N, C-alpha and C positions, 0 to 999 in steps of 0.2 A: 504493501499498499504506500501511496505516496503521499507528502505531507498538505497536500494542496486537495482537496474534493471542487472540479468543476463540475456546477450544474448548470441547463440553461433549462430553458421555458420556453415551450413551442406553442399555446394557446392558454387567454384568460378566461375563454369562455365559449361554451357551445356555440358555437359560429365565428370563430376568430380565424383569422388568414388560414388559409387552408393549404399555402404554401409551406408552411412556418414552420412547419414538421424537417421537411427537407435543406430547407434554408443553412436553421438550426444544426445538422445532422453534416453539412455541406462547407459551412463558415470560417470555422475553426475547432479547436479542438476541445472535447468532451471529455465527461465521465459518466458522466447523467442526463438523460433528457426529461425534463418532464412534462405535465399538462394538465393544467386545470379546466374542467368540460361542467363544475356542476356550480349552479347556484339554487337561490329559496324558488325562484323561478323553474330553471329546468327541472327540479325536482315532480313538480307539479305537469311540467309536459313527458316526461319521461312517464310519469303515474297513465299518463292520460292514455300513450302509445301501448303501454301494458294491459291496460282495461282489454283492448282491441288484440292484443297479439301476445300471447303469454310468454311466447320465447325474444319478443321485446324487451326495452327498459334501459337501453345503454347506449352510449352515444354511437352513430352511426357514424357522422366523418369520422372519427378515429379509428375502426377497421380501414374506413378508407384510404386513412392517409398511410395506414400498415401497409398498404400494398407497396410503397415505393419503400415505406419506412424501416421495416425489417433489414430487406439488402443493405439498407445504408449500416443500418447500428448494426449490423453483422460485421460486415466491410473496417468498424472503423471502432470494434468493442466497445460501445455508448453501449450503457442501460436504457432502460425507458420504464419510467413510472407516472403513471394516471388515473385519475380517478373515473375517466371514461366507463366505470362497470355499473357506474349508478347504480338502478335497481337490480340487475343482473349481472353482479363481477364474473359469475361461474360461466352463464354463456357468453360474455365476450371473452373471457377463456378461452372455451372451446374454440368460438367461431375464429379466433387468432392459431389457435395449434392450427385448423385446417387451412388457413390463409397462410401459414408455414409451410406445409404438408406441399401446399400447392404449386410453393414458391421452392420448393426446395432446399428448404432454410433448418438447420437443427435449430433452432429459437427454443429453448426453455420458457415457458411461459406459465406465469404464478400468479393466484391472485388472493385478493383478502377479502372475509365475510364477517358478518355477526353486526355490523350495523343494522341491519336490517329488523326493527323489532316486531313483535306481533301485535296483531292489527288493533287499534283502538276503534272505538264508535265514533263511526262518522267520518275518520281521515282516512284521507287517498294511500298517503304512503307516512311512514312513520320511521324516522332515520336518526338514530345517534353519529354523534362525530368522534371519530377514533383518531386515536394519535399513530405515531409513524414504526411502531414497534413490530406489528403485524410486516410492515414493509422490510423494514430490516432484516427478518426472518427468513422473508422467500427471496433476496437478495443473497444473506447469509448461503442460502441452499445453492446457489446456483441459476438461480433466473435470471434471463437477459430481460422480461417483459414484463411486468409486476401489474396486474390492475385492479383498480377497489372498487368501493362504493363509496359511501358518502365517510371520509377523514376528514380532518380538516384541511385547508387546502395549505398551511403551511407545512402540514403533516408529510405530503410529497418531497420536502427537501429534509426536513427532522431524520424521517428515516432513511435515506441512502447517508447521512450523516452519522446516522445511530452505525451504521453497517459497516462503513467506511473507517471510522475513529476506533470502535469500541467501547463507545460512551456507556458505562452504565442508566439506570432508569433515575440514580439520584447525582447524576453529572448538571444539574439545575442552569450553573450557568451556564455549561457550552450548548446544554439544549435550548436555551432560552434565544442564544446567538443565532442556533441553527434556524428558530422560529424568526425570530425578527426578520433573518434572511429568506427565508422561505414565503414571508408575508409580502417583503417588496418584491419576488419573483412574481407572485399569484397571479397578479392580471395583467401578465406581460408587458407589454409596449407602454403599460402607464407608469413605468418606472426609466423608461429612455426617450420620454418626452408626449409622450401621449396625453393627451386629455389637460396638459398643462397651463396653467393660470401665467407663464410668463413665455408662450411660446411663440411670440414676434422676432425675439432675439436670437432665434437657432433656425434652422431648417429641419422640420420635424413633419416634413409631407409623408415619407414611409419609412419609421421609425423600426429600427432592431427589434429583434426578443434580449429578455436580460440575459446577463450569466450570473452565476456568483460561485468566485470562488471564496471554497472554508476553508477553514483553519482548525487546528484541533483545541485550540483553544476557545475555539466558538465563534472568534472573530471572521470577519469575511468582508471581500473586495466584491462590490457591484460595478458589474461590466456590460459589455456588449463586444458582438463579434467584431475582428477589424475590419472597413470599408460599409459596413451598415449604417442607414440611418438614425436620425434622432441624436439621441444626445444623454448624456447620466456626470449628472452632477450632484451635490450637496441639494438643492429646489427639488430635482426630480423625484429623489429616493426620501426627502423626506414630503413630500404631496405624497408618496403610495405610503409611506410609514402611518400616517393621516386616515387613510382611507377606509369608511367602516370601523374603525376604533371609536372605546371610550378613553375610560381614564387610565393612570398612570402603568396600573395592573393589566395588561392582554395573557388571558387567560387561555390554558389549553391545556389537552390531556397529558400533553408530553410534560410539560414546566411552564410555567406563569413567567412571562417575563418584564420584566419592569422597562416601560417605554421613558421612562423620565432618568434612567439612566445612559439611554442611545446617547452614545457622540459619534458625529460624522466628518469627515474628514474630508478633503480632495487629494486626492494621490496624485493626480495625471491628470492626463485629457479624459473623459468617460473613464474613470476609476473613483470611486467613492469606498473610501474603509468605514465598515463598521465596528465600532469596539466598544468596549465598557460593559456588553450588554449585562445585568446582573436575575437573575432568574429564582424562581420560590419554586418550592412542592406545586403540582398543578392541584386547582380546587378539587373536592372529594367528588362530583358528580359529572356528567356530561351533560351535553346540551343536544337536547331531542329540538329536529326539525318536522312539525307536522304538517301534511298541506292536504286540505280538505275542498272539494268545490263548496264555494259558499253561495250560489243563486244564481241565477241570469241577469244581465246588465245589455240594457240599450243604449245608445246614442243615437240625435241626432244634432249635425254641426247646421245651422242658419246663415248665411251668408247676407249682412246688411250693409249697404253700400251707399255712401255719398253723406247726404243731409241727414238729421232727426237721428242720427245711430242709437240715443236712448230713449226717443219714443217710438222708435220702430220697435225694438227689445219690448216695450212695455206695451204695445199694442199686440205681438204676439203673445205674448203670456198671457195676456187678458184671455187671448181668443182659445186660447189651450189649456185654462184651467178647469173650463166642466168639465173636459173628456179627463185631464188628469184626476179631479176629484172624483167620478163615478169612478174611474180604473183602479185609483188607490196605489200605484206603487208604492212599496214598503220606503223608498228613499226616492226621493223627486232631486235634482242639482241645476240648477241653473248655472250659467257663468256665462259672462259678457269679457270677451279681448278683444279689446283695441286697438288691434294690428293697424288700423286706419287713419290715413294724414289727412290733413286739412290742404285742399286743391292741390290733390296726390296724381302725377303723371302718370300714371295707370291704374286701371279699373282694382286688381289686387291689391295695392296701396291705397286704394278710396275704401277699404274694403275691412269692417268688422269682423268676429266670428261670436256667435250667441249658440253654446252648448248645450243641449237639455241631456242629460245623463239620468235613467231611472234602472232600481234593482229591485229585485225581489226574487223569495224564491217559487215564487210561481211562473212557468217562462210566459203567460200568456197573458198575464198583468204589464211584465215591459215589450212584448210586441205587437201587433198589429194593431192592437185599441189603442197604443201608442203612438206607431207612427201611421197609421192611417188616417188619425184625427190631424197629424202635421201634413198628411200630402195632401188633403185636401182643402189646407188652406192658399193654395199653390197659387189658383186666382184671387183671392180674397181675403187678402192680408193686407202687407205692407208693399210697398211698392220696390220692381228689382229681387221680389222673393226668389231667391232658389236658394239649393243647400248644397253641402260638401260629396254628398254620395247620398243613391239611393237608399232610403231606409228598408231595413231589414226587419228579422224576428232578431227576440232575445238571443246573446249567446253568455254562454257559461263562465263565470267567472272564478277562481282560486281565492282562498285563503290560507295563508301563512300565521303559524303559533309557535312558540319556543316553550317547549317543558324542560325539566332535567330530571333524571334518574342518577342513583347511587351508580359508579364506574364500576364496580364490585360485582352488577348485578347485570350488565354488558358482555356479552359473548365475542371475545377478539380474536380470529382465527387467521392466520395465517396457513392458505391449502399450498403446498411446496410445488416444484416441476413433477417431481414424482406420486404426486396424489393425496400424500402423506398429510394430515391435517396436525397444525403445531398451534397448541391455545396460549394467548398471549396474557400473562398474570396483568390485574390490575396493580399500580403504580402502588410501591411498598409504601409513601409515604405521602398524605396532601393536607392540603392549605386553605383552610377557608376564606373568600375574597374580603377583602374590607377596601374602603375606600384607605387611600394615600393620602396625608395631612398638606395642603395648599403651601410650596414652599413660599421660602421670604420673596416679596417683590423686588425688582430692583427700584434704587428711587425714580421718579418722574422725571422728565423732561425739564430745566428753567422755563418757567412762562416766557414766553412768547409770541411773535406774529403766527396767523395760521391762514393758512387759503383751503376754500372750500373746495373738495376734488372725490373722483371716485377712491372710496375704501382701496381699492384694487392697484391704484396706479403706486402703494406702498406696499400689500400684502398680496403672497397667494392665497387661496382655497382649493381645497376637495373636498368631496361630499360622495355619501352614499347613503344606502339605507342599511337597515337591519329586520327585520319582520314590518312592524308597524314604526318601527321608531327611525331616526335620520341622524344621523353624526355630519358636520360641518368642521375638518379643520382648517384654520388660520395659521400660517406663517409669514414670518417676514426675512430681511437677509442679512441687515446689521444689528447689531447691539442695542443702537441710542433708536433704531425700528421699533427693538423690542419694549425698550423704556416707554415707546408712547401707547404701542399696541396693548401693554398687560395691565394700562391704567385706562385706556381712553376704551377698549372693547369689553365691556361689563355684560352680565346677562342682560341687565336692563335696557342697555344699549345696546344690543344683540336683536332685544324683542320690539324696538323702535324701529328700525333696519329692516325687521321682516316684518309685519306685521299680522301676516299669516299664521306666524305663531305664537298670538297673543291668546292667552288660555291655555297654552299648553305646558310643561314643564320643560324648561330648561338648565342644563346643568353644564357649568365651563369646567373644563380643565386644565391645566396647567400643567408644560411640559419644556421648560426651560432652556434644557441643553441644545433644542429641536429650537429656541424661538416660537415654540408653537402655543397655541389656544386649540383646544376640542372641543366641540360645546354639541351635546345629545337633546333633540328634540323628541319626547315621547308620545308619541300617537297622531305626528302628521300627517304619517303614511295611511292611518285605517288600518286595513287590515293586512298588508305586504303587498309588495309589487304588481302581484295577480289580481289583487281587488282594483287596481287602478282609481283610487280613491281622489289622485290628483293629478295634473295634467303632467305632470313628470312623476311618474309612479314610485320611481327606484333614487326619488331626490340627485342626479346626477348632475341639474344646473343650480340647486337650490345655494350652493360654493359662489358661484359665478355672480348671481342674483346680490348676495350679500356684497361680493365686490364691487357691484357697479353703484351701489349705494353711497351717496357725498356725504361724507361726516369734513371736520373741521380736523385738516391734518397741518402739522407745526411745516411752518415755510420752507425752514432749512431742509425738511427731510424729503421735498421735494426740487430742491435745487442741485441736489447733487446727484451720481449716476444708478441711484436705487431704481430704475423704472428703464424699459426698455422701448419708450415711449418718446419722441420727441417734445421737448421741455414745452414749445408754442399748444402742445397741445393741453397741453395741464391749466391751459388759462381759465379762469371762470367765463369765460364767453362763452357759450355754446352752438354760436351761430354765428356764420358771416353776413347775415341781416342785420341793418343799421336798425338801431333802438329805437329811433325812432319811426319806422314803419311796424315796431311790436307792440306799441301802444294805440286804443281807441281799436275801430273798426281795422281789420286783416282783408277787405274786400274793397272793390270799385264800383260794390251798390251802392244806388244812392242811400243815405243814411232813412229817410223815412220811409223805405221798402224794408229795414231790417227793426222796426220796432215792434214790442209784444206784441199788439193788436196781430200781428199778423197767425194765417189763420195756423190752427194744428188739432193736437189731439186735445179731451176732453181733460183737465186739471187732473181726475181721476184714475186716469189710467197711465199718470207719469209716476215713477217710482217718489219713494219722499225722500230718499238723498241720492240723487243722478249721478253719475261716477263722475270722476272730474276728466276731461278728456288728457291726452298727454301733451 
């Protein structure tokens, strides 16, 4: 065994770049190639697949990738570890053996199972998140390919690291280091410039996939193959570390990693060292992901164009009121999205969208009874009536829930290449999770002049989902910016900037080593991504919305090189239109024709609090 284990990633989700497996196997040296194919929504999709075909339930894309990947990996001596087994890792393992035989390759295939829990009332799937020890056992038995079901995303790295370095189950610091490296790799190109807040300063048109060089002490260097696109710097790694995490303790079945101990160092171009990670015993329970069919959902999106947007929306809602009351879906939601602009040069930019979303356990209550009433208004409603798509019948939607079970009660089984079944024991020690006390804050910046500017001119952000909750990680790049951010972006201020979080529990976590704050917003996503409670159901852009909000920023922080945006664009003037033209009427229509006496809707059809135009 060498002193360094090179682990690459070729998939961050089911549907990621198909050619990435070939690119990673041919683009540079690797010991292990991993692929993450599972997410909360994916488990529901695979569950529905398996209802139609009991032999299904795994990521078919991975099997197609292996038609070329098995041969390339064999030639280069690369082991492959992926959670593409989904709900049926044994079935995928059998399909891989058949593929290897067809290709004439001596590929030894193993799989990990035990995550699939007994059926629960109303649940379509129930899977515990296993750690990496089963993967390590398979690799130690000589497996060339290991496929798993629902292991943690980081387990795809902790498993190979345990095997390669021989770490025992109580090597918490080393395991925690691998957990952090695994978390950086798990979402593929999000670590190499994809979905990156400061993308304008770099060429990220086609980012390469990440590689982690792991060392025996648990430290790692994140990099990518030479000549591939994107970048790896402390910012891209910080962004991924904050993604879908919460407090300073990041729990997993192998170890709990202390994110407040992580230190990042730029070692050179596209090389970031992760060091100093401290670990603790894992919690005594395993997370369980439960998915079920929540009911049926339907949506009609009406296009409102030109003038009188608010009045048109009010008329339509009034016209559909009786039909919705008569049919009585369990949930009715209206949302007016003001995408329109005044005096727009195209019809699309002159239009707003009014979304009607209905939900119920009875498909009939969200089907033709609703869409038929909408269609019947086509010639009898607001001027310019049309919809974005033909209304149809209701479609099922899913719900994701989280539960916890004692780790000792969940079987964790490594099925070795020769068919031997090896039980993986539960961790010898555990530690209950508890919050980490907030660290001391740095002194605030001295008082001085400020300028109104978007938060994102200083701070990066990345956001994501965990069931019905969302997290928003916010970080800055200098110590001076951190002194400002930690005092300026409180929970109260966060709520003011994101009014949609009003009434929800928001928790702020401090990570000074990363110059980062991590906010969790409980319940903003309803019953999870599959329920589509928000128009951004996975909160992917929640952080970008936060960055777009204007705050008072110390002028000194806006005058340096902390932004990749030209300084001229940071001025308070948001338009090149002369200020004199922005006062009074903005039209060349005679003022007499713009009086309040112009004909319109009866006042009882107008909303009590009309939304402001952008």
